[in-house]
C-alpha positions in Angstrom: 0.0 0.0 0.0 2.9 2.3 0.6 3.8 2.2 -3.1 0.6 4.1 -4.0 1.3 7.2 -2.0 4.2 8.5 -4.2 2.2 7.8 -7.4 -0.8 9.8 -6.1 1.5 12.6 -4.8 3.3 13.0 -8.1 -0.1 12.8 -10.0 -1.3 15.8 -7.9 1.8 17.7 -8.8 1.5 16.9 -12.5 -2.2 17.9 -12.5 -1.3 21.2 -10.9 1.3 21.8 -13.5 -1.2 20.9 -16.3 -3.7 23.4 -14.8 -1.0 26.1 -14.6 0.0 25.4 -18.2 -3.6 25.6 -19.3 -4.3 28.9 -17.4 -1.1 30.8 -18.0 -0.4 30.3 -21.7 -0.5 33.7 -23.3 -3.3 34.3 -25.8 -2.4 34.1 -29.4 -2.9 32.2 -32.6 -1.1 29.1 -31.3 -2.6 29.0 -27.8 -4.4 25.7 -28.3 -1.3 24.1 -29.8 0.9 25.2 -26.9 -1.6 24.1 -24.3 -1.9 20.7 -25.9 1.8 20.3 -26.2 2.3 21.1 -22.5 -0.5 18.8 -21.4 0.7 15.9 -23.5 4.3 16.3 -22.4 3.5 16.3 -18.7 1.0 13.4 -19.1 3.6 11.4 -21.0 6.4 12.1 -18.5 4.1 11.1 -15.6 3.0 7.9 -17.3 6.6 6.9 -18.1 7.7 7.6 -14.5 4.8 5.7 -13.0 5.3 2.6 -15.2 9.1 2.6 -14.4 8.4 3.1 -10.6 5.8 0.4 -10.5 8.0 -2.0 -12.5 10.8 -1.6 -10.0 8.5 -2.2 -7.1 6.7 -5.2 -8.6 8.9 -6.9 -11.2 7.3 -9.5 -13.5 10.4 -11.7 -13.6 12.2 -12.7 -10.5 15.6 -14.3 -10.1 15.5 -18.0 -9.8 18.0 -19.8 -7.5 18.7 -22.4 -10.2 20.2 -19.8 -12.6 22.2 -18.2 -9.8 23.7 -21.6 -9.0 24.6 -22.2 -12.6 26.3 -18.9 -12.8 28.2 -19.5 -9.6 29.3 -22.9 -10.9 30.6 -21.5 -14.2 32.5 -18.7 -12.6 34.0 -20.2 -9.5 34.7 -23.8 -10.5 36.1 -23.6 -14.1 38.2 -26.8 -13.9 35.2 -29.1 -13.3 33.5 -28.7 -16.7 36.7 -28.9 -18.9 37.1 -32.2 -20.6 40.6 -33.4 -21.3 
């Protein structure tokens, strides 16, 4: 449950930045384009950060002890597997 708190906290910050970007873009011919670019940039950065953060907390693939033993056997006992 503790992994949800930073995600929601950063989401609140990003939503605040999106609101500031929407409200404080100067009026002009490209106002809609600038607003859209700012909002899409912030949303994309947030999604990338959230996916990376959650993937580090809950990995899909874990290390198996069998592969670690095989690696140890190859690196620490090289004479055993050489055929003469």
